[in-house]
C-alpha positions as CSV (number, residue, x, y, z in Angstrom):
1,M,21.1,21.3,6.3
2,N,19.8,24.7,5.3
3,V,18.7,26.4,8.5
4,S,16.1,28.4,6.5
5,L,14.2,25.2,6.0
6,L,13.6,24.7,9.7
7,P,10.3,26.5,10.1
8,C,8.6,25.1,7.0
9,M,9.5,21.4,7.2
10,R,7.0,18.9,8.5
11,A,8.0,16.4,11.1
12,L,7.0,12.7,11.3
13,S,6.6,11.0,14.7
14,V,8.4,7.7,14.8
15,R,8.9,5.6,17.9
16,Q,12.3,4.4,18.9
17,P,14.1,2.2,17.9
18,W,12.5,2.8,14.5
19,A,13.7,6.4,14.3
20,E,17.3,5.3,15.0
21,L,17.1,2.6,12.3
22,I,15.8,5.2,9.8
23,L,18.7,7.5,10.5
24,R,21.2,4.6,10.1
25,G,19.7,4.0,6.7
26,S,18.7,0.4,7.7
27,K,15.0,1.1,7.7
28,T,13.9,2.5,4.3
29,I,10.2,1.7,4.7
30,E,8.1,3.3,7.4
31,C,4.9,1.3,8.0
32,R,1.8,3.3,8.4
33,P,-2.0,2.4,8.4
34,K,-2.8,5.2,5.9
35,P,-1.3,6.4,2.6
36,T,0.5,9.7,2.1
37,F,0.9,12.1,-0.8
38,V,3.7,14.0,0.8
39,R,6.9,13.9,-1.2
40,E,9.6,16.1,0.4
41,R,12.3,16.2,3.0
42,I,10.8,15.8,6.5
43,W,12.0,15.8,10.0
44,I,12.1,12.6,12.0
45,Y,10.8,13.1,15.5
46,A,11.7,10.4,18.0
47,A,8.4,10.0,19.8
48,E,8.4,9.6,23.6
49,G,6.3,6.4,23.5
50,R,7.6,2.8,23.5
51,P,7.2,0.5,20.4
52,R,3.9,-1.4,20.1
53,R,5.7,-4.3,18.6
54,D,8.7,-6.0,20.3
55,T,10.1,-7.7,17.3
56,L,13.0,-6.4,15.2
57,S,13.5,-9.2,12.7
58,T,16.6,-8.1,10.9
59,I,18.4,-5.4,12.9
60,T,18.6,-4.7,16.6
61,V,19.6,-1.7,18.7
62,P,21.5,-3.1,21.7
63,D,20.5,-0.5,24.3
64,Q,17.3,1.2,23.4
65,S,17.1,3.0,26.7
66,V,19.8,5.5,25.7
67,L,18.1,6.5,22.4
68,P,16.8,10.1,22.4
69,R,13.1,10.6,22.8
70,G,10.9,13.7,22.5
71,V,13.2,15.4,20.1
72,L,13.9,15.9,16.3
73,V,16.8,13.6,15.5
74,G,17.3,14.1,11.8
75,S,15.6,14.3,8.5
76,V,14.8,12.0,5.5
77,E,13.4,12.3,2.0
78,L,9.9,10.8,1.7
79,I,9.8,9.7,-1.9
80,G,6.8,7.4,-2.3
81,C,4.0,5.4,-0.8
82,R,2.5,2.0,-1.8
83,R,0.8,-0.9,-0.1
84,L,2.9,-3.1,2.1
85,T,3.8,-6.6,1.1
86,P,5.4,-9.4,3.1
87,S,8.6,-9.0,1.0
88,D,9.0,-5.5,2.7
89,A,10.1,-7.1,6.0
90,A,13.8,-6.5,5.6
91,A,13.4,-2.8,4.5
92,A,10.9,-2.2,7.3
93,C,13.0,-4.0,9.9
94,Q,10.0,-6.0,11.1
95,P,7.8,-8.8,9.9
96,I,4.9,-7.7,7.7
97,D,2.0,-9.6,9.1
98,F,-0.5,-6.7,8.9
99,E,-2.1,-4.5,6.3
100,G,-0.9,-1.0,5.7
101,Y,1.3,1.3,3.6
102,A,5.0,1.5,2.9
103,W,6.3,5.0,3.1
104,L,9.5,5.0,1.2
105,V,12.3,7.0,2.8
106,V,15.9,7.7,1.6
107,H,18.9,9.9,2.2
108,P,18.7,10.2,6.1
109,E,20.6,13.1,7.7
110,R,21.3,12.9,11.5
111,L,21.3,16.2,13.4
112,A,24.5,16.8,15.3
113,Q,22.4,17.9,18.3
114,P,18.7,16.8,18.7
115,L,16.2,19.7,18.7
116,R,13.2,20.0,20.9
117,P,10.2,21.2,18.8
118,T,8.1,24.1,19.9
119,G,5.0,22.7,18.2
120,R,3.0,19.9,19.8
121,P,3.9,16.5,18.4
122,Q,1.1,14.5,16.7
123,Q,1.0,10.8,15.7
124,E,1.9,11.5,12.2
125,F,2.9,14.8,10.6
126,F,3.1,18.0,12.6
127,T,4.8,21.4,12.3
128,P,7.7,21.4,14.8
129,F,8.5,25.1,14.9
130,V,5.2,26.9,15.0
131,N,6.5,30.0,16.8
132,L,9.1,30.6,14.0
133,L,6.5,31.0,11.2
């Protein structure tokens, strides 16, 4: 990844194990309550919190306790957004029994070493390197 992109890229907070599944390329839909118009490469920030839903319908991560939290773990291209449908379950790695939006993500790139952001993480997008701007 081009290091010059570090300061200007947005970061998306994603709880584990979802962040790990995105980086593996298994989860290509991130479920969100609101739509987005962002279409660019974004950081994936592995949030410190635990998942609100316990079910992983299609893919499991054996030992979630070892997954990194509180750091940027990689990046992905956010290429689209549409309403969620029940048929999105496999790509979202969870049952779709709620209303929301499918944020379409492709081309994940894992960082060799996770990075701790200097900016304050938010629930959705935030600027991870505010002191570099």
